[in-house]
N, CA, C and O atoms as a Tinker XYZ file with bonds, in Angstrom:
   468  protein
     1  N     40.736000   16.264000  112.092000    73     2
     2  CA    39.653000   16.994000  111.088000    64     1     3
     3  C     40.021000   17.790000  110.873000    63     2     4     5
     4  O     40.792000   18.442000  111.577000    81     3
     5  N     39.510000   18.135000  109.526000    73     3     6
     6  CA    39.167000   19.435000  108.913000    64     5     7
     7  C     38.134000   20.319000  108.789000    63     6     8     9
     8  O     37.343000   20.058000  107.883000    81     7
     9  N     37.958000   21.115000  109.326000    73     7    10
    10  CA    36.671000   21.837000  108.740000    64     9    11
    11  C     36.112000   21.720000  107.514000    63    10    12    13
    12  O     36.761000   21.439000  106.507000    81    11
    13  N     34.674000   21.966000  107.543000    73    11    14
    14  CA    33.966000   21.937000  106.265000    64    13    15
    15  C     34.394000   23.501000  105.916000    63    14    16    17
    16  O     34.478000   24.190000  106.933000    81    15
    17  N     34.659000   24.143000  104.768000    73    15    18
    18  CA    34.366000   25.518000  104.431000    64    17    19
    19  C     32.930000   25.388000  103.459000    63    18    20    21
    20  O     32.722000   24.295000  102.930000    81    19
    21  N     32.158000   26.273000  103.281000    73    19    22
    22  CA    31.088000   26.645000  103.037000    64    21    23
    23  C     31.199000   27.874000  101.585000    63    22    24    25
    24  O     31.855000   28.911000  101.490000    81    23
    25  N     30.226000   27.179000  100.576000    73    23    26
    26  CA    30.087000   28.023000   99.314000    64    25    27
    27  C     28.419000   28.235000   99.583000    63    26    28    29
    28  O     27.634000   27.347000   99.917000    81    27
    29  N     28.157000   29.436000   99.381000    73    27    30
    30  CA    26.628000   29.516000   99.386000    64    29    31
    31  C     25.591000   30.232000   97.910000    63    30    32    33
    32  O     25.507000   31.249000   97.222000    81    31
    33  N     25.014000   28.984000   98.064000    73    31    34
    34  CA    24.297000   29.928000   96.205000    64    33    35
    35  C     23.643000   30.744000   96.687000    63    34    36    37
    36  O     23.581000   31.098000   97.864000    81    35
    37  N     22.942000   31.209000   95.530000    73    35    38
    38  CA    23.020000   32.662000   95.474000    64    37    39
    39  C     21.386000   32.772000   96.229000    63    38    40    41
    40  O     21.018000   33.899000   96.561000    81    39
    41  N     20.738000   31.949000   96.402000    73    39    42
    42  CA    19.551000   31.349000   97.003000    64    41    43
    43  C     19.481000   31.777000   98.394000    63    42    44    45
    44  O     18.534000   32.210000   99.052000    81    43
    45  N     20.415000   31.607000   98.622000    73    43    46
    46  CA    21.024000   31.275000  100.328000    64    45    47
    47  C     21.031000   32.187000  101.156000    63    46    48    49
    48  O     22.179000   32.557000  101.403000    81    47
    49  N     19.828000   33.013000  102.001000    73    47    50
    50  CA    19.574000   33.813000  103.076000    64    49    51
    51  C     21.419000   34.584000  102.748000    63    50    52    53
    52  O     22.124000   33.797000  102.117000    81    51
    53  N     22.064000   35.831000  103.089000    73    51    54
    54  CA    23.298000   36.182000  103.555000    64    53    55
    55  C     23.217000   36.070000  104.750000    63    54    56    57
    56  O     24.305000   35.731000  105.216000    81    55
    57  N     22.214000   36.227000  105.715000    73    55    58
    58  CA    22.693000   36.546000  107.180000    64    57    59
    59  C     23.273000   35.353000  108.074000    63    58    60    61
    60  O     24.002000   35.550000  109.046000    81    59
    61  N     22.671000   33.492000  107.422000    73    59    62
    62  CA    23.412000   32.578000  107.442000    64    61    63
    63  C     25.433000   32.789000  106.895000    63    62    64    65
    64  O     26.400000   32.151000  107.312000    81    63
    65  N     25.402000   33.418000  106.322000    73    63    66
    66  CA    27.041000   33.472000  105.893000    64    65    67
    67  C     27.227000   34.574000  107.226000    63    66    68    69
    68  O     28.043000   34.222000  108.078000    81    67
    69  N     26.575000   35.764000  107.421000    73    67    70
    70  CA    27.372000   36.140000  108.723000    64    69    71
    71  C     27.356000   35.835000  109.868000    63    70    72    73
    72  O     28.275000   36.176000  110.613000    81    71
    73  N     26.234000   35.066000  110.323000    73    71    74
    74  CA    26.404000   34.067000  111.721000    64    73    75
    75  C     27.203000   33.032000  111.380000    63    74    76    77
    76  O     27.993000   32.709000  112.268000    81    75
    77  N     27.256000   32.371000  110.316000    73    75    78
    78  CA    28.484000   31.593000  110.572000    64    77    79
    79  C     30.018000   32.297000  111.074000    63    78    80    81
    80  O     30.841000   31.996000  111.938000    81    79
    81  N     29.921000   33.334000  110.091000    73    79    82
    82  CA    31.329000   33.998000  110.353000    64    81    83
    83  C     31.514000   34.133000  111.745000    63    82    84    85
    84  O     32.562000   33.883000  112.341000    81    83
    85  N     30.489000   34.525000  112.229000    73    83    86
    86  CA    30.900000   35.001000  113.776000    64    85    87
    87  C     31.030000   33.674000  114.570000    63    86    88    89
    88  O     31.659000   33.623000  115.627000    81    87
    89  N     30.453000   32.678000  114.058000    73    87    90
    90  CA    31.076000   31.249000  114.984000    64    89    91
    91  C     32.231000   30.384000  114.750000    63    90    92    93
    92  O     32.475000   29.262000  115.194000    81    91
    93  N     33.296000   31.609000  113.469000    73    91    94
    94  CA    34.411000   30.608000  113.528000    64    93    95
    95  C     34.491000   30.353000  111.884000    63    94    96    97
    96  O     35.564000   30.371000  111.281000    81    95
    97  N     33.343000   30.140000  111.312000    73    95    98
    98  CA    33.125000   29.127000  109.759000    64    97    99
    99  C     33.567000   30.295000  108.256000    63    98   100   101
   100  O     33.019000   31.371000  108.017000    81    99
   101  N     34.619000   29.685000  107.507000    73    99   102
   102  CA    34.884000   30.190000  106.572000    64   101   103
   103  C     33.984000   29.881000  106.103000    63   102   104   105
   104  O     33.542000   28.803000  106.502000    81   103
   105  N     32.965000   30.821000  104.695000    73   103   106
   106  CA    32.271000   31.104000  104.127000    64   105   107
   107  C     31.896000   32.005000  103.215000    63   106   108   109
   108  O     31.299000   33.018000  103.579000    81   107
   109  N     32.228000   31.742000  101.712000    73   107   110
   110  CA    32.140000   32.592000  100.582000    64   109   111
   111  C     30.291000   32.377000  100.252000    63   110   112   113
   112  O     29.486000   31.498000  100.560000    81   111
   113  N     30.195000   33.610000   99.522000    73   111   114
   114  CA    28.763000   33.410000   99.217000    64   113   115
   115  C     29.165000   33.736000   97.242000    63   114   116   117
   116  O     30.246000   33.998000   96.713000    81   115
   117  N     27.989000   33.593000   96.716000    73   115   118
   118  CA    27.963000   33.254000   95.765000    64   117   119
   119  C     27.991000   35.224000   95.196000    63   118   120   121
   120  O     28.365000   35.350000   94.030000    81   119
   121  N     27.732000   36.217000   95.735000    73   119   122
   122  CA    27.904000   37.644000   95.569000    64   121   123
   123  C     29.674000   37.706000   96.165000    63   122   124   125
   124  O     30.161000   37.407000   95.075000    81   123
   125  N     30.241000   37.784000   96.587000    73   123   126
   126  CA    31.235000   38.034000   96.981000    64   125   127
   127  C     32.138000   37.071000   95.866000    63   126   128   129
   128  O     33.223000   37.551000   95.536000    81   127
   129  N     31.848000   36.076000   95.420000    73   127   130
   130  CA    32.662000   36.006000   94.219000    64   129   131
   131  C     32.302000   35.853000   92.760000    63   130   132   133
   132  O     32.778000   35.257000   91.793000    81   131
   133  N     31.194000   36.691000   93.016000    73   131   134
   134  CA    30.864000   37.617000   91.748000    64   133   135
   135  C     29.889000   36.443000   90.765000    63   134   136   137
   136  O     29.467000   36.595000   89.619000    81   135
   137  N     29.784000   35.663000   91.377000    73   135   138
   138  CA    28.752000   34.554000   90.596000    64   137   139
   139  C     27.780000   34.305000   90.418000    63   138   140   141
   140  O     27.548000   33.156000   90.041000    81   139
   141  N     26.673000   35.263000   90.594000    73   139   142
   142  CA    25.821000   35.251000   90.196000    64   141   143
   143  C     25.261000   35.005000   88.621000    63   142   144   145
   144  O     25.827000   35.295000   87.567000    81   143
   145  N     23.701000   34.248000   88.875000    73   143   146
   146  CA    23.403000   33.493000   87.629000    64   145   147
   147  C     23.897000   32.674000   86.990000    63   146   148   149
   148  O     23.431000   32.410000   85.882000    81   147
   149  N     25.338000   31.813000   87.643000    73   147   150
   150  CA    25.866000   31.105000   86.546000    64   149   151
   151  C     24.850000   29.423000   87.011000    63   150   152   153
   152  O     24.114000   29.388000   87.998000    81   151
   153  N     25.016000   28.442000   86.247000    73   151   154
   154  CA    24.715000   27.857000   86.377000    64   153   155
   155  C     25.087000   26.317000   87.780000    63   154   156   157
   156  O     25.971000   25.870000   88.511000    81   155
   157  N     23.950000   26.147000   87.445000    73   155   158
   158  CA    24.309000   24.619000   88.855000    64   157   159
   159  C     25.331000   24.346000   88.964000    63   158   160   161
   160  O     25.973000   24.812000   89.905000    81   159
   161  N     26.010000   23.337000   87.905000    73   159   162
   162  CA    26.678000   22.466000   87.846000    64   161   163
   163  C     28.293000   23.918000   87.893000    63   162   164   165
   164  O     29.161000   23.818000   88.760000    81   163
   165  N     28.320000   24.808000   87.066000    73   163   166
   166  CA    29.305000   25.770000   87.185000    64   165   167
   167  C     29.516000   26.258000   88.481000    63   166   168   169
   168  O     30.542000   26.938000   88.476000    81   167
   169  N     29.016000   26.213000   89.549000    73   167   170
   170  CA    28.445000   26.303000   90.942000    64   169   171
   171  C     29.111000   25.541000   91.558000    63   170   172   173
   172  O     30.027000   25.891000   92.302000    81   171
   173  N     28.584000   23.781000   91.243000    73   171   174
   174  CA    29.104000   23.009000   92.028000    64   173   175
   175  C     30.777000   22.816000   91.664000    63   174   176   177
   176  O     31.503000   22.156000   92.408000    81   175
   177  N     31.260000   23.450000   90.479000    73   175   178
   178  CA    32.096000   22.952000   89.682000    64   177   179
   179  C     33.195000   23.632000   90.495000    63   178   180   181
   180  O     34.083000   23.036000   91.104000    81   179
   181  N     33.019000   24.999000   90.425000    73   179   182
   182  CA    33.995000   26.650000   91.438000    64   181   183
   183  C     33.804000   25.933000   92.445000    63   182   184   185
   184  O     34.830000   25.312000   92.721000    81   183
   185  N     32.594000   25.634000   93.428000    73   183   186
   186  CA    32.763000   25.421000   94.897000    64   185   187
   187  C     33.703000   24.261000   95.192000    63   186   188   189
   188  O     33.984000   24.069000   96.375000    81   187
   189  N     34.272000   23.391000   94.175000    73   187   190
   190  CA    34.429000   21.690000   94.389000    64   189   191
   191  C     36.620000   22.399000   94.074000    63   190   192   193
   192  O     37.701000   22.061000   94.556000    81   191
   193  N     36.204000   23.355000   93.125000    73   191   194
   194  CA    37.649000   23.952000   92.874000    64   193   195
   195  C     38.439000   24.619000   94.038000    63   194   196   197
   196  O     39.655000   24.564000   94.221000    81   195
   197  N     37.736000   25.101000   94.603000    73   195   198
   198  CA    37.828000   26.055000   95.883000    64   197   199
   199  C     37.905000   24.984000   97.295000    63   198   200   201
   200  O     38.462000   25.362000   98.326000    81   199
   201  N     37.337000   23.766000   97.185000    73   199   202
   202  CA    37.211000   22.775000   98.354000    64   201   203
   203  C     36.277000   22.956000   99.251000    63   202   204   205
   204  O     36.148000   22.440000  100.361000    81   203
   205  N     35.436000   23.957000   98.529000    73   203   206
   206  CA    33.871000   24.612000   99.428000    64   205   207
   207  C     33.221000   23.429000   99.049000    63   206   208   209
   208  O     33.367000   22.929000   97.933000    81   207
   209  N     32.369000   22.867000  100.104000    73   207   210
   210  CA    30.814000   22.268000   99.799000    64   209   211
   211  C     29.888000   23.458000   99.548000    63   210   212   213
   212  O     30.168000   24.581000   99.967000    81   211
   213  N     28.575000   23.137000   98.727000    73   211   214
   214  CA    28.501000   24.147000   98.444000    64   213   215
   215  C     26.563000   23.998000   99.332000    63   214   216   217
   216  O     25.988000   22.916000   99.216000    81   215
   217  N     26.029000   24.876000   99.912000    73   215   218
   218  CA    24.741000   24.862000  100.352000    64   217   219
   219  C     23.467000   25.969000   99.174000    63   218   220   221
   220  O     23.419000   27.139000   98.792000    81   219
   221  N     22.618000   24.686000   98.993000    73   219   222
   222  CA    21.628000   25.380000   97.965000    64   221   223
   223  C     20.107000   24.970000   98.528000    63   222   224   225
   224  O     19.917000   23.905000   99.114000    81   223
   225  N     19.004000   25.983000   98.269000    73   223   226
   226  CA    17.837000   25.617000   98.719000    64   225   227
   227  C     17.388000   25.324000   97.382000    63   226   228   229
   228  O     16.379000   25.919000   97.006000    81   227
   229  N     17.849000   24.662000   96.735000    73   227   230
   230  CA    17.688000   24.193000   95.037000    64   229   231
   231  C     17.473000   22.851000   95.204000    63   230   232   233
   232  O     17.836000   22.314000   94.157000    81   231
   233  N     16.983000   21.851000   96.146000    73   231   234
   234  CA    17.305000   20.815000   96.381000    64   233   235
   235  C     16.721000   19.592000   95.422000    63   234   236   237
   236  O     16.779000   18.382000   95.640000    81   235
   237  N     16.186000   20.235000   94.382000    73   235   238
   238  CA    15.348000   18.788000   93.296000    64   237   239
   239  C     16.566000   18.882000   92.355000    63   238   240   241
   240  O     17.124000   17.897000   91.871000    81   239
   241  N     16.842000   19.883000   92.189000    73   239   242
   242  CA    17.729000   20.025000   90.746000    64   241   243
   243  C     19.322000   19.863000   91.480000    63   242   244   245
   244  O     19.991000   19.230000   90.664000    81   243
   245  N     20.138000   20.178000   92.648000    73   243   246
   246  CA    20.954000   19.805000   93.220000    64   245   247
   247  C     20.937000   18.124000   93.715000    63   246   248   249
   248  O     22.037000   17.579000   93.802000    81   247
   249  N     19.954000   17.483000   93.969000    73   247   250
   250  CA    20.004000   16.205000   94.382000    64   249   251
   251  C     20.332000   15.806000   93.085000    63   250   252   253
   252  O     21.227000   14.964000   93.155000    81   251
   253  N     19.925000   16.093000   91.650000    73   251   254
   254  CA    19.742000   14.660000   90.435000    64   253   255
   255  C     21.235000   15.577000   90.136000    63   254   256   257
   256  O     22.182000   14.794000   90.211000    81   255
   257  N     21.590000   16.674000   89.894000    73   255   258
   258  CA    23.316000   16.921000   89.801000    64   257   259
   259  C     24.679000   15.987000   90.304000    63   258   260   261
   260  O     25.759000   15.636000   89.830000    81   259
   261  N     23.757000   15.794000   91.819000    73   259   262
   262  CA    24.629000   14.756000   92.704000    64   261   263
   263  C     24.746000   13.589000   92.048000    63   262   264   265
   264  O     25.709000   13.422000   91.300000    81   263
   265  N     23.959000   12.777000   92.193000    73   263   266
   266  CA    23.054000   11.639000   91.552000    64   265   267
   267  C     23.840000   11.743000   89.787000    63   266   268   269
   268  O     24.584000   10.764000   89.846000    81   267
   269  N     24.060000   12.363000   88.344000    73   267   270
   270  CA    24.523000   13.003000   88.163000    64   269   271
   271  C     26.395000   12.954000   87.545000    63   270   272   273
   272  O     27.118000   12.512000   86.652000    81   271
   273  N     26.392000   13.706000   88.710000    73   271   274
   274  CA    28.184000   13.448000   89.192000    64   273   275
   275  C     28.828000   12.354000   89.764000    63   274   276   277
   276  O     30.028000   12.084000   89.752000    81   275
   277  N     27.889000   11.753000   90.268000    73   275   278
   278  CA    28.666000   10.260000   90.921000    64   277   279
   279  C     28.275000    9.246000   89.977000    63   278   280   281
   280  O     28.953000    8.231000   89.821000    81   279
   281  N     27.043000    9.509000   89.238000    73   279   282
   282  CA    26.910000    8.091000   88.665000    64   281   283
   283  C     27.997000    8.464000   86.758000    63   282   284   285
   284  O     27.647000    7.730000   85.834000    81   283
   285  N     29.005000    9.404000   86.478000    73   283   286
   286  CA    29.786000    9.302000   85.686000    64   285   287
   287  C     30.829000    9.675000   86.470000    63   286   288   289
   288  O     31.445000   10.627000   85.992000    81   287
   289  N     31.281000    9.235000   87.583000    73   287   290
   290  CA    32.404000    9.271000   87.673000    64   289   291
   291  C     33.571000   10.329000   88.303000    63   290   292   293
   292  O     34.785000   10.429000   88.483000    81   291
   293  N     32.188000   11.100000   88.518000    73   291   294
   294  CA    33.254000   12.346000   88.412000    64   293   295
   295  C     32.558000   13.121000   90.569000    63   294   296   297
   296  O     31.778000   12.310000   91.068000    81   295
   297  N     32.757000   14.024000   91.236000    73   295   298
   298  CA    32.400000   14.342000   92.257000    64   297   299
   299  C     32.749000   15.732000   92.587000    63   298   300   301
   300  O     33.402000   16.417000   91.799000    81   299
   301  N     32.332000   16.183000   93.741000    73   299   302
   302  CA    32.203000   17.264000   94.349000    64   301   303
   303  C     32.659000   17.407000   95.721000    63   302   304   305
   304  O     32.823000   16.403000   96.414000    81   303
   305  N     32.898000   18.698000   96.216000    73   303   306
   306  CA    33.125000   18.805000   97.519000    64   305   307
   307  C     32.289000   18.569000   98.777000    63   306   308   309
   308  O     32.613000   18.752000   99.950000    81   307
   309  N     31.176000   18.137000   98.282000    73   307   310
   310  CA    29.729000   17.861000   99.029000    64   309   311
   311  C     28.566000   19.272000   98.609000    63   310   312   313
   312  O     28.651000   20.496000   98.511000    81   311
   313  N     27.470000   18.178000   98.445000    73   311   314
   314  CA    26.491000   19.412000   98.186000    64   313   315
   315  C     25.261000   19.257000   99.371000    63   314   316   317
   316  O     24.597000   18.232000   99.526000    81   315
   317  N     25.144000   20.261000  100.008000    73   315   318
   318  CA    24.029000   20.358000  101.339000    64   317   319
   319  C     22.785000   21.257000  100.104000    63   318   320   321
   320  O     22.805000   22.063000   99.174000    81   319
   321  N     21.662000   20.292000  101.045000    73   319   322
   322  CA    20.416000   21.095000  100.347000    64   321   323
   323  C     19.603000   21.588000  101.379000    63   322   324   325
   324  O     20.076000   21.507000  102.512000    81   323
   325  N     18.694000   21.989000  101.270000    73   323   326
   326  CA    17.428000   22.939000  102.504000    64   325   327
   327  C     16.005000   23.338000  101.477000    63   326   328   329
   328  O     15.574000   23.125000  100.343000    81   327
   329  N     15.778000   23.796000  102.287000    73   327   330
   330  CA    14.684000   24.147000  101.692000    64   329   331
   331  C     14.748000   25.430000  102.729000    63   330   332   333
   332  O     15.365000   25.587000  103.783000    81   331
   333  N     13.564000   26.554000  101.746000    73   331   334
   334  CA    13.907000   27.838000  102.132000    64   333   335
   335  C     13.024000   28.450000  103.309000    63   334   336   337
   336  O     12.974000   29.634000  103.640000    81   335
   337  N     12.196000   27.144000  103.981000    73   335   338
   338  CA    10.812000   27.638000  105.017000    64   337   339
   339  C     11.514000   28.161000  105.993000    63   338   340   341
   340  O     10.746000   28.709000  106.784000    81   339
   341  N     12.583000   28.247000  106.302000    73   339   342
   342  CA    12.782000   28.080000  107.289000    64   341   343
   343  C     14.717000   28.384000  107.734000    63   342   344   345
   344  O     15.376000   27.388000  108.032000    81   343
   345  N     15.003000   28.961000  107.728000    73   343   346
   346  CA    16.701000   29.857000  107.608000    64   345   347
   347  C     17.163000   29.745000  108.887000    63   346   348   349
   348  O     18.281000   29.277000  109.107000    81   347
   349  N     16.101000   30.290000  110.158000    73   347   350
   350  CA    16.771000   29.746000  111.446000    64   349   351
   351  C     17.230000   28.302000  111.477000    63   350   352   353
   352  O     18.311000   27.795000  111.775000    81   351
   353  N     16.167000   27.838000  111.107000    73   351   354
   354  CA    16.482000   26.074000  111.413000    64   353   355
   355  C     17.495000   25.291000  110.335000    63   354   356   357
   356  O     17.942000   24.159000  110.517000    81   355
   357  N     17.636000   25.745000  109.713000    73   355   358
   358  CA    18.477000   25.614000  108.328000    64   357   359
   359  C     20.024000   26.024000  109.380000    63   358   360   361
   360  O     20.938000   25.243000  109.648000    81   359
   361  N     19.896000   27.421000  109.788000    73   359   362
   362  CA    21.353000   27.438000  110.401000    64   361   363
   363  C     22.041000   26.587000  111.467000    63   362   364   365
   364  O     23.191000   26.149000  111.449000    81   363
   365  N     21.062000   26.440000  112.434000    73   363   366
   366  CA    20.725000   25.693000  113.738000    64   365   367
   367  C     20.780000   23.997000  112.845000    63   366   368   369
   368  O     19.985000   23.336000  113.513000    81   367
   369  N     21.022000   23.585000  112.344000    73   367   370
   370  CA    20.756000   22.620000  111.532000    64   369   371
   371  C     22.929000   22.503000  111.167000    63   370   372   373
   372  O     23.705000   21.678000  111.648000    81   371
   373  N     23.190000   23.447000  110.376000    73   371   374
   374  CA    24.362000   23.583000  110.444000    64   373   375
   375  C     25.542000   23.590000  111.346000    63   374   376   377
   376  O     26.636000   23.028000  111.368000    81   375
   377  N     24.806000   24.565000  112.188000    73   375   378
   378  CA    25.535000   24.034000  113.391000    64   377   379
   379  C     26.168000   23.069000  113.419000    63   378   380   381
   380  O     27.338000   22.810000  113.138000    81   379
   381  N     24.478000   21.937000  114.152000    73   379   382
   382  CA    24.556000   21.054000  114.226000    64   381   383
   383  C     25.530000   19.867000  113.346000    63   382   384   385
   384  O     26.176000   19.047000  113.999000    81   383
   385  N     25.567000   19.857000  111.942000    73   383   386
   386  CA    26.286000   19.562000  111.195000    64   385   387
   387  C     28.044000   19.678000  111.095000    63   386   388   389
   388  O     28.961000   18.876000  110.916000    81   387
   389  N     27.962000   20.682000  111.248000    73   387   390
   390  CA    29.404000   21.731000  110.695000    64   389   391
   391  C     30.459000   20.885000  112.346000    63   390   392   393
   392  O     31.538000   20.328000  112.148000    81   391
   393  N     29.923000   20.976000  113.583000    73   391   394
   394  CA    30.516000   20.993000  114.409000    64   393   395
   395  C     31.197000   19.366000  114.740000    63   394   396   397
   396  O     32.236000   19.186000  115.376000    81   395
   397  N     30.290000   18.220000  114.113000    73   395   398
   398  CA    30.773000   16.839000  114.098000    64   397   399
   399  C     31.195000   16.306000  112.970000    63   398   400   401
   400  O     31.391000   15.091000  112.967000    81   399
   401  N     31.468000   17.191000  111.578000    73   399   402
   402  CA    31.000000   16.439000  110.407000    64   401   403
   403  C     32.813000   17.055000  109.692000    63   402   404   405
   404  O     33.074000   18.250000  109.837000    81   403
   405  N     33.319000   16.611000  109.354000    73   403   406
   406  CA    34.961000   17.173000  108.306000    64   405   407
   407  C     34.645000   17.239000  107.107000    63   406   408   409
   408  O     33.757000   16.564000  106.586000    81   407
   409  N     35.352000   18.073000  106.543000    73   407   410
   410  CA    35.706000   18.602000  104.906000    64   409   411
   411  C     35.616000   16.929000  104.095000    63   410   412   413
   412  O     34.877000   16.653000  103.150000    81   411
   413  N     36.463000   16.111000  104.696000    73   411   414
   414  CA    36.764000   15.101000  104.055000    64   413   415
   415  C     35.591000   14.050000  104.420000    63   414   416   417
   416  O     35.563000   13.150000  103.581000    81   415
   417  N     34.604000   13.902000  105.442000    73   415   418
   418  CA    33.757000   13.824000  105.615000    64   417   419
   419  C     32.462000   13.682000  104.495000    63   418   420   421
   420  O     31.789000   12.812000  103.941000    81   419
   421  N     32.612000   15.210000  104.568000    73   419   422
   422  CA    31.032000   15.907000  103.726000    64   421   423
   423  C     31.787000   15.852000  101.760000    63   422   424   425
   424  O     30.991000   16.150000  100.870000    81   423
   425  N     32.545000   15.655000  101.553000    73   423   426
   426  CA    33.359000   15.613000  100.050000    64   425   427
   427  C     32.775000   14.114000   99.157000    63   426   428   429
   428  O     33.212000   12.965000   99.109000    81   427
   429  N     31.798000   14.682000   98.632000    73   427   430
   430  CA    31.322000   13.898000   97.734000    64   429   431
   431  C     30.092000   13.626000   98.024000    63   430   432   433
   432  O     29.507000   12.989000   97.147000    81   431
   433  N     29.569000   13.854000   98.833000    73   431   434
   434  CA    28.038000   13.050000   99.707000    64   433   435
   435  C     26.981000   14.310000   99.405000    63   434   436   437
   436  O     27.450000   15.401000   99.080000    81   435
   437  N     26.391000   14.232000   99.453000    73   435   438
   438  CA    24.550000   14.686000   99.365000    64   437   439
   439  C     24.397000   14.981000  100.992000    63   438   440   441
   440  O     25.048000   14.250000  101.739000    81   439
   441  N     23.578000   16.003000  101.568000    73   439   442
   442  CA    23.211000   15.870000  102.820000    64   441   443
   443  C     22.191000   17.042000  103.161000    63   442   444   445
   444  O     22.333000   18.265000  103.138000    81   443
   445  N     21.076000   16.206000  103.497000    73   443   446
   446  CA    20.197000   17.241000  103.723000    64   445   447
   447  C     20.076000   17.941000  104.770000    63   446   448   449
   448  O     19.696000   17.077000  105.560000    81   447
   449  N     20.123000   18.824000  105.310000    73   447   450
   450  CA    19.784000   19.670000  105.923000    64   449   451
   451  C     18.794000   19.475000  107.545000    63   450   452   453
   452  O     18.996000   19.705000  108.737000    81   451
   453  N     17.554000   18.859000  106.605000    73   451   454
   454  CA    17.024000   18.784000  107.582000    64   453   455
   455  C     17.092000   17.087000  108.936000    63   454   456   457
   456  O     16.687000   16.819000  110.068000    81   455
   457  N     17.940000   16.351000  107.715000    73   455   458
   458  CA    17.917000   15.173000  108.854000    64   457   459
   459  C     19.383000   15.637000  110.304000    63   458   460   461
   460  O     19.978000   14.954000  111.138000    81   459
   461  N     19.404000   16.707000  110.025000    73   459   462
   462  CA    20.799000   17.575000  111.046000    64   461   463
   463  C     19.780000   18.888000  112.149000    63   462   464   465
   464  O     20.307000   19.640000  112.969000    81   463
   465  N     18.051000   18.814000  111.786000    73   463   466
   466  CA    17.555000   20.013000  112.703000    64   465   467
   467  C     17.740000   19.066000  113.939000    63   466   468
   468  O     17.485000   19.473000  115.072000    81   467
């Protein structure tokens, strides 16, 4: 099982990257990649080209983007969607997800973190 590598959209709290790294996960932030301000499709394409699932708090737009990509026969490395309401809950959900789901299982999938809380 290959571990999921993550790319955090610019709206995701940076403490999430730090906490994930402390537990050994491979995480890249939008800021570190110098991609702040890129549009959503560009962010997904960037993440996919590097084999990274993207985590975003922009649930509505990334849900729409997932269905547009899949509907047009394209794919992505995974889209993880969460709300910004409770970053600590999101972190717990990420740990739950990442401990049991592989990179292969996330590829092309839209995953709502609320289902893993």
